[in-house]
C-alpha positions as CSV (number, residue, x, y, z in Angstrom):
1,M,16.7,11.5,-0.9
2,R,14.4,10.0,1.7
3,Y,10.9,8.7,0.5
4,L,7.7,7.8,2.5
5,V,6.3,4.7,0.5
6,L,2.6,4.2,0.9
7,S,0.4,1.3,-0.1
8,D,-3.1,0.7,0.1
9,L,-4.6,3.3,2.3
10,H,-8.3,2.3,1.2
11,G,-9.9,5.3,2.3
12,N,-8.7,5.5,5.5
13,W,-8.1,9.0,6.7
14,E,-7.4,8.1,10.4
15,A,-4.8,5.9,9.6
16,L,-3.2,8.1,7.0
17,Q,-3.1,11.2,9.6
18,S,-1.2,8.9,12.2
19,V,1.5,7.6,9.7
20,L,2.2,11.2,8.6
21,A,2.2,12.1,12.1
22,D,5.0,9.3,12.7
23,A,6.6,10.4,9.8
24,R,7.1,13.9,9.8
25,G,10.7,15.4,9.4
26,S,12.0,11.9,8.0
27,Y,11.0,12.2,4.5
28,D,11.4,14.5,1.5
29,K,8.8,12.8,-1.0
30,I,6.0,10.6,-0.9
31,V,5.3,7.8,-3.3
32,C,2.4,5.2,-3.3
33,C,1.8,1.9,-4.4
34,G,-2.0,2.2,-5.4
35,D,-5.1,1.2,-3.8
36,L,-5.9,4.6,-2.4
37,V,-10.0,3.9,-1.8
38,G,-12.2,0.9,-1.8
39,Y,-13.4,-0.4,1.9
40,G,-12.7,2.7,3.2
41,P,-15.2,5.7,4.5
42,D,-13.0,8.9,2.9
43,P,-12.1,8.1,-0.6
44,N,-12.6,11.5,-1.7
45,R,-10.5,13.2,1.3
46,I,-7.5,10.5,0.5
47,I,-7.7,11.2,-3.2
48,E,-7.7,15.2,-2.2
49,W,-4.5,14.6,0.0
50,A,-2.8,12.3,-2.8
51,R,-3.3,14.8,-5.5
52,S,-1.9,17.7,-3.7
53,D,1.0,15.7,-1.6
54,V,2.4,12.5,-3.4
55,A,5.3,12.7,-6.0
56,A,4.5,9.4,-7.7
57,V,1.7,7.3,-7.7
58,I,0.4,4.2,-9.2
59,R,-3.2,2.7,-9.8
60,G,-4.2,-0.5,-7.4
61,N,-7.3,-3.0,-8.5
62,H,-9.2,-1.0,-6.1
63,D,-8.6,2.1,-7.9
64,R,-9.4,0.7,-11.3
65,A,-12.7,-1.1,-10.1
66,C,-13.8,1.9,-8.1
67,C,-13.5,4.2,-11.2
68,G,-15.3,1.8,-13.5
69,L,-12.1,0.7,-15.3
70,D,-12.7,-3.0,-14.3
71,N,-15.2,-5.4,-13.8
72,L,-16.6,-6.1,-10.0
73,E,-17.3,-9.7,-10.9
74,W,-13.6,-10.9,-9.7
75,F,-14.2,-9.1,-6.4
76,N,-16.0,-11.1,-3.4
77,P,-19.5,-9.8,-2.3
78,I,-18.3,-7.6,0.3
79,A,-15.3,-5.9,-1.8
80,Q,-18.0,-5.3,-4.3
81,V,-20.6,-3.7,-2.1
82,A,-17.8,-1.4,-0.9
83,S,-16.7,-0.4,-4.3
84,R,-20.4,0.3,-5.7
85,W,-20.6,2.5,-2.6
86,T,-17.2,4.1,-3.4
87,M,-18.3,4.9,-7.0
88,A,-21.3,6.7,-6.0
89,R,-19.6,9.1,-3.6
90,L,-16.7,9.7,-5.8
91,T,-16.8,13.5,-7.2
92,G,-16.2,14.0,-10.9
93,E,-12.6,15.4,-10.2
94,S,-11.6,12.3,-8.3
95,L,-13.0,9.9,-10.5
96,L,-11.0,11.4,-13.2
97,W,-7.9,11.7,-11.5
98,L,-8.3,7.5,-10.6
99,R,-9.2,7.0,-14.5
100,N,-5.6,8.6,-15.0
101,L,-3.4,6.7,-12.7
102,P,-0.8,5.0,-14.3
103,A,-0.5,1.1,-13.9
104,G,3.0,-0.2,-12.3
105,P,5.8,-0.6,-12.6
106,L,6.8,2.9,-12.4
107,V,10.6,4.0,-12.2
108,V,11.2,6.6,-9.6
109,D,14.9,7.5,-8.2
110,G,16.3,4.0,-9.5
111,F,13.8,2.4,-7.9
112,M,10.3,0.8,-9.0
113,L,7.1,1.1,-7.6
114,A,4.4,-1.9,-8.3
115,H,1.0,-2.6,-7.0
116,G,1.0,-6.5,-7.1
117,S,3.8,-8.4,-9.3
118,P,5.9,-6.0,-11.6
119,L,5.0,-8.7,-14.5
120,D,1.2,-8.3,-13.4
121,E,-0.4,-5.8,-11.4
122,D,-3.0,-8.0,-10.1
123,E,-0.6,-10.8,-9.2
124,Y,-0.2,-11.6,-5.5
125,L,3.4,-11.8,-4.2
126,M,3.0,-13.9,-1.2
127,T,5.7,-16.5,-0.7
128,L,9.4,-16.9,-1.9
129,T,8.7,-19.3,-4.4
130,D,6.3,-16.2,-5.9
131,A,9.4,-13.9,-5.7
132,A,11.9,-16.8,-7.1
133,N,9.7,-16.2,-10.7
134,I,9.8,-12.9,-10.6
135,F,13.6,-11.7,-9.7
136,G,15.0,-12.8,-13.1
137,Y,12.6,-10.1,-14.7
138,L,13.2,-7.1,-12.8
139,E,14.7,-3.7,-14.2
140,A,15.7,-2.4,-11.0
141,N,17.5,-3.9,-7.7
142,L,14.5,-2.4,-5.5
143,T,10.9,-2.7,-6.3
144,F,8.0,-1.5,-3.7
145,F,4.8,-3.6,-4.1
146,G,1.7,-3.9,-2.3
147,H,-1.9,-5.4,-2.8
148,T,-1.1,-8.4,0.0
149,H,-1.5,-5.7,3.0
150,L,1.5,-8.0,4.4
151,Q,4.6,-5.9,5.3
152,G,7.8,-7.7,4.4
153,G,8.9,-8.6,1.4
154,F,11.7,-10.8,-0.2
155,A,15.2,-10.8,-0.9
156,W,17.9,-12.0,-3.3
157,E,21.5,-11.7,-2.3
158,H,24.5,-13.2,-2.9
159,G,22.8,-16.4,-4.8
160,R,20.3,-17.0,-2.1
161,R,16.6,-15.8,-1.7
162,R,15.5,-14.8,2.1
163,L,12.3,-13.3,3.8
164,I,12.4,-9.6,4.5
165,W,10.5,-9.0,8.0
166,R,8.1,-6.8,9.3
167,P,8.5,-5.2,13.0
168,M,7.1,-7.7,15.6
169,E,4.2,-6.4,17.4
170,D,6.3,-5.0,20.4
171,Q,8.6,-3.2,17.8
172,S,8.1,-0.2,16.0
173,E,10.0,-0.3,13.3
174,S,12.6,-3.0,11.5
175,F,15.7,-2.1,9.2
176,L,17.1,-3.2,5.7
177,H,20.5,-2.1,3.9
178,V,20.0,-2.3,0.1
179,S,23.1,-3.8,-1.2
180,A,23.8,-2.7,-4.6
181,D,24.3,-6.8,-6.1
182,G,21.1,-7.6,-4.1
183,L,17.4,-7.8,-5.7
184,Y,15.0,-6.8,-3.1
185,L,11.0,-6.6,-3.5
186,V,9.7,-4.9,-0.5
187,N,6.2,-4.2,0.8
188,P,5.7,-1.5,2.7
189,G,2.7,-2.9,4.2
190,S,-0.6,-1.5,4.2
191,V,-2.0,2.1,5.7
192,G,-5.5,1.5,5.9
193,Q,-6.5,-1.9,6.1
194,P,-3.3,-4.6,7.5
195,R,-3.7,-8.2,7.3
196,D,-0.9,-9.7,8.9
197,T,-2.3,-9.6,12.1
198,D,-1.6,-6.5,13.5
199,A,-3.6,-3.9,13.2
200,R,-1.3,-1.0,13.3
201,A,-0.8,0.9,10.2
202,A,2.5,0.2,7.8
203,Y,4.5,2.0,6.0
204,A,8.3,2.2,4.7
205,I,10.9,5.2,4.5
206,Y,13.4,4.5,2.3
207,D,16.9,6.5,2.1
208,S,18.2,6.5,-1.7
209,T,21.2,8.0,-0.8
210,A,22.5,5.2,2.4
211,R,20.1,2.4,0.6
212,E,18.7,1.8,3.8
213,I,15.1,0.9,4.5
214,T,12.8,1.2,7.4
215,L,9.8,-0.5,8.0
216,R,7.2,0.8,10.6
217,R,4.1,0.4,12.3
218,V,2.3,3.2,14.1
219,G,-1.0,3.0,16.3
220,Y,-4.4,4.9,15.1
221,D,-8.0,5.2,16.2
222,F,-9.2,2.2,14.1
223,E,-12.6,2.5,16.5
224,A,-13.4,5.9,15.1
225,V,-12.9,4.3,11.5
226,R,-15.2,1.3,12.3
227,Q,-18.1,4.1,13.7
228,K,-17.5,5.8,10.7
229,I,-18.2,2.9,8.3
230,E,-21.4,1.3,10.2
231,S,-22.8,5.1,10.3
232,Q,-22.2,5.6,6.6
233,G,-23.5,2.0,5.3
234,L,-20.5,0.2,4.5
235,P,-20.7,-3.5,5.7
236,P,-19.8,-3.4,9.4
237,V,-17.1,-6.3,8.7
238,L,-15.1,-3.8,7.1
239,G,-15.0,-1.6,10.5
240,A,-14.5,-5.0,12.7
241,R,-11.8,-6.4,11.0
242,L,-9.4,-3.3,11.2
243,A,-9.1,-4.1,15.3
244,Q,-8.1,-7.6,14.2
245,G,-5.4,-6.8,11.4
246,R,-6.8,-9.4,8.8
């Protein structure tokens, strides 16, 4: 089975459409590590798509906040404004769907989906040290996670830890073989708001039969998203940062 693995869409419809076009024909099912909404101008459109097209999805911290399940005081001021904007525009169906999303980790076909750490959905996995504290508790040898908006991840192979690298800015993809006796924490990157200095939308393809992961990047019209953000009254910085990948 081939899986399109997404995370951190954040209401960015244009980025999602570019990912789906780029990945067309290379997957059988779609799974998502959460944060479908927050920051971006198209939360209902993203949710409607996810409800019909995504086989497995877990909640992210912005999903919780934007449907009233979490206190906004933990967010920075810009994220608070964006969350309130999103809450005011979600349809009743979208709101109910978000509230019913399961918390991770969720097991799918022998691998796991988490938003942050598999041990704490709000914990950021940023470094090898962070990962080292998690490897011993993993219930599957492959976990996809999001939350950091940083494509790549961490591996434990033959008793050694190493980084999993994203494609460089002059590349469209990088590859990883998942060994049966290794442990892997893989971040597909953010579709809607990358923060690794590469403005291109990020995603992954996982072939569970071949045990191969492809990390991919694809460009999209972030200027159109910026214009939507500003015209709809969201903080302009949320549009400006898209071109910087920050």
